[in-house]
N, C-alpha and C positions, 0 to 999 in steps of 0.2 A: 268531503264535498264531491259531487258528481260532475260529469262533464256536460250536462244538458245546457243548451244555450237558448236564448229567447227567439221565438219565431220571427222571421224577418218582417212578415206582414204587420204584426202588432207593433214592432219597433218603428216601422215606417209610418204607421198611422199616428202614433203618439208624437213622432218627430214632426209630422205635418201640423198637428194641432199646436205644438209649442212654437213652431215657426210662424204660424198665424198670430199667436199671442205676441210674439216679438215685434210684429209689424204694427201692433195697436199701441199708439202713444197713450191712449186712455188707460189701457190695462197696465202698461209699464209704470205709469204714475201711481195707479192704485196699489200696485203690488210692491212698491219700493220698500225694502227692508227697514229703512230708517224712518218711514212714516210712523209717527207716534201711535196711531191707532193699530197698525200692524205689530208694533213692538208690544203693545198692551195685549193684543190677542195671543201672541206667542207666549208671553209671560204667564197669562192666566192658564193656558193649556199646559205649559210646562209644570207649573206648581200643582195643578190637579193630577197630572200623571205621576209626578214624583211622590205625591201624597198617597194616592190609591194603590200604587204598585211598589211602595217603598220596600217592603220585606223582600220581594223578588229582585228588585234592583240591587239590593245589598247582599244577595245570595252568593256573589262571586261567580255565578254561572254566566256564560256569554249572553249578550243582548243583541237583538236584531231589529233594525228599522227597515221595513219594506217600503220601497219608493222613497229613498232617503233624499232625493234631489241633490242640491248642492251641499247638504250636510249640516244644516243649522241644529237639528236635534242631536245628531251624532256629536257635534262640538260641545253642546251643553252636557251631554252624558259624560263625555271624556273629561270635562273640566270638574265634575263633581267628585270630590275625593271620597265621599260616602258610597259612591257606586262601585268603583274599583274593580270592575269586571271587563273582560274583553268585549269590545264594541264592534259590531258588524253592520254593514249597510248593503242594501241591494237596490240597484237603480237600472231601469230599462235602457236609458239613453247613455251611450258611452261618454259624451261630452259632460253630462251632469255628474256621472260617476267620477270622472277625472277631477272635476271641481271639488267634489266631496273629499277625495283623497288628498288634494292640495290643502284643503281647509282643515282636515283632521288627519294628519299623517299617521297617528296611532290607531286609526280605525281600519278594519279590513273591509274594503268596499268592492263588491263584485257587480258585474253587469249581468243581469238576468231577468227572467220573467216571473212575476208574482204568482202566475198560474201553474208554474212548474219550478218550484224553488230548488236551487242547486245545493241543498243541505240534507244531511241525514235527519231522521226523525228524533224527536224528544230532546233536541240539543240546546234550546234557548230558554232562559228563565223568564224573559220578557220579550214579546214581539209587539212592535208598534206599527200601525198603519194609519197614517194621517192623510186624508183625502186621496187615498190610492184607489179605493174601490169606485168612487164616483168618476174617476178618470178612465174607467174601462168602457169597452164598446157595448157590452151586453150584460144582462143580469146573470147569465150563465157564467160569463168570465169572472164576475165578482164573486159568485158562489164558489167557483174553483179556487180562486185566490184565498178566500176565507178558509176553505178546507185545507189548503196547503199550509196556511199559517198555523192552524190548529195541529197539523201533523208534526211540524218542527218544534212545537211548544213542549217544554218539559212537563211531566205530569203534575208538578207543583208550581207551574208557571202561570203567567197572566198575559192574555192577549188584549191589547188596548187599541181601540178603534175610534177615530174622530172623523165625522162626516157631516155634511149639511143635512139638516132634517126637513128642509123646505126646498121646493124647486127653485132653480135659478133661471128665469126666462131670458136673461141676457147672455147665457152661455149654453148653447145647445150641445156643446161637446161634453157636458157633464151628465152623469147618470144619477138619479135619485136613489139613495140607499135607504129603503124603508125598513120598518121593524119586521115585516113579513119575510123579507130577504134574509135579514140577520138571524131571525129565529130559526129559519129553515136550515141555513148553512151551519149554524152553531148548535144544532141539535145534539144533545148529549153533554153540553157544557152548561155551567151555571153562569148566567150573564145578568148584569144590571146596568142601567144606563140613566143618564140625566141630561137635560139640556144645558148648553154652555155656549159662550161666545156671543158678544154683542154683534148685531148685524154689521158685517164689514163695511157696508155702504155708509153706515152711521159712524162707526169707529174711525174710519179713515178721514172723516171730516172734522174730527175733534181737534186736530192740530196740537198745539201746546197745552190744551186743556185736558188731553187724554189722561194724564196721571190722576187727576182729581175726579173726572167725570165717568171714566170707563167703568169702574166698579159699580157705582150706583145705577148706571143705565143697564149694565149686564145683569143686575139683580132682578130686572123686570122680565118675567118669562116671555111675554109676547115679543120682546126684542132679541131673544136668543135664537141664533140661526143654526146651531150645530148640535149634534148628539155625541156624547162621550160614552163609550161602552167599554166595560171591563168584563172579560169572559175568562173563566177558569174551568179546567176539567172537573167533572162532577166529583171526583175523588180528592180534589185538592184540599190541603189541610186548612186553608184560610178562606173565609168568606169575604167577598168584596162588598163593602158598603160605601156608596158614594152618593 
């Protein structure tokens, strides 16, 4: 690991955005972790990633979650006996990194910037980025972060990205990550994608009906709000089919 730290301006920008989120009672209600719709969204995402990147997750090489937040995905990985690999997280905001360390003591969580990762090249079997790119200020920033993720990925590894595929007019702090941006930044990698995730505005209103209704509703493509991408170096031994 190198000694590069996150630029203060980016850390301050993201901190201001999250401070604004915390003052919104509507957002806090919508984003509650125990909302059955949010539980279903995360469960669907987790199973999809564990399925498509299973061989890499079981390779015993280190795993990295960029933008790990308070650590829900790190916690899930650490709890899976089939994974059995060292788990690392990177988070820009120190307070969220502390929360992730407390939640998952066995994970190595660093404070750092996704655009300048503090890791050597080719070190991780799986690199995950869940709604990290859309939190960035510019398309250039998102492209830099993607290239950094590809840099630290093992030649036989898998880079997994989950981002909204449609604009969110209610949140101007988010950046739309379209196919053109992904294709340009991942040039030289073999990537496939599919739509996933029931529109959160619908999922969060399902309440106690979420376990029975989420799957059938998420099967309708017009109601799927996100894109799940799996990218591998062109010379990787396994082709991703999702």
